[in-house]
N, C-alpha and C positions, 0 to 999 in steps of 0.2 A: 163787830160791826160788820155786816155783811161785805161792805167795801174792804174791808183789810182781808176778809177770808178769800175772796176773788183775787187780791193781790198776792197773797201768799202760794196760792194753788199756781197764780203766773210763774213765782220764782221758782217753785217746784219743777214745772212744764220745761223752765229754761235750763235745768241742772245739766252737766255734760252725759250725766248717765241715761238721760231720755234722748240726747240728739240722735241716736241711730233709729228711732222711731219717728222722727221728725213731727211732732206735736204742733196742731196747729187749732189757735183758740177759734171756734166757731160761735160760742155765745159765753159772754155778752158781746165781744169783739174788742179788738186791741184799740179801736178807736175811741172806747170809752174809759176814762181815766179818772175823772171826777169822783169825790164822794157820793154825790147826789145822784149821779149817773149809775155808778155802780150798785148802789142800795138798791135804785129803783129795779134796775134790771136784774140784780138777785132774787127780787121777789118774783120776776117774770120767769125765771128758769128753775127756782126753788119750788117744785111742786110735787105731790104725789100721784100724778094721774098716770105715770107711767108706770109699766109692768116689767121691770129688768127681767130678762131670762139670759141664760146661756154663760153665765159667771162660771159655772162648774161643768161647763157642757158635757154632754152625753154623747159617745161616738165610738167608731170602729179602733182597733188597735192601731191602725196605721194614719189616725187622725192626730195630729202633733198637738192642736187645741183641746183635743178632747181630756177632761179629768176623770169620767166616771165611763164605766163600760156601760153595755146595755143591760145589765142587771142592777145598775146605781152603785156599784162597787167604786171606791175611788182608789186609782192605780196607785201602784207602790204603797198601799196601808191597809194591811188587814183590819178587817172587821169592822172596817169605816165605810158607810155609804151616805148617799147624797139624796135627799127624797123632797123636792121642792121645783120651783119654777126656774131655778139655775142651772138645773141638768138639760132645758129645753135648748137645742143648739140654734132654734130661732124663733121671735115670737109668735104665738098663735095670732089668728085673724080677728079675734073677738079677746073677751076677758080671760085672764089667765087662770082664775079661780078652779074653775071643774077643771082643767086638764092636770092643775096640779094636785087636786083631791084624787083626780084617779092615778097619779104617780105614786101618791102615798099610800093608795089602796094596794097598789101593785107590789110596792115594796113590803108592805105588811104580810102580804100573800106569800112573798118570795122568803120572808124570814121565818112565818110560822110553818113553810115547807121545811126549811131547813132544820128546824126543830124538831120537824116530825110532829109538829101540831096539825091538825084539821085545817085547811085552807081553800076557800072559796074561788082562787084563780089558778090560771095555769103556769 
């Protein structure tokens, strides 16, 4: 049930391990407690209209939040790259589909170049 999943999430956020991050519930909001309220509000926030980015952020060496470098290589793991919207440090002003395709094309170009195969990119 949706209400139960929100309650579990609340219990997780209340754990001592998260205290230093001071999590604050924004949606649905702590004022909502009944099964009916939580089920309705879970439907309001459980959508796919968002285009999450930044979960494997690309950035400079001195960016502590960056997971991948400028050539999409995962820091600390040889041979692994991430080539999707998660490497975008911030969300684009439009749909993420085209920029994600560009990221994937660039990654493919780099991989081909590293293997000594013909590549159309720089």
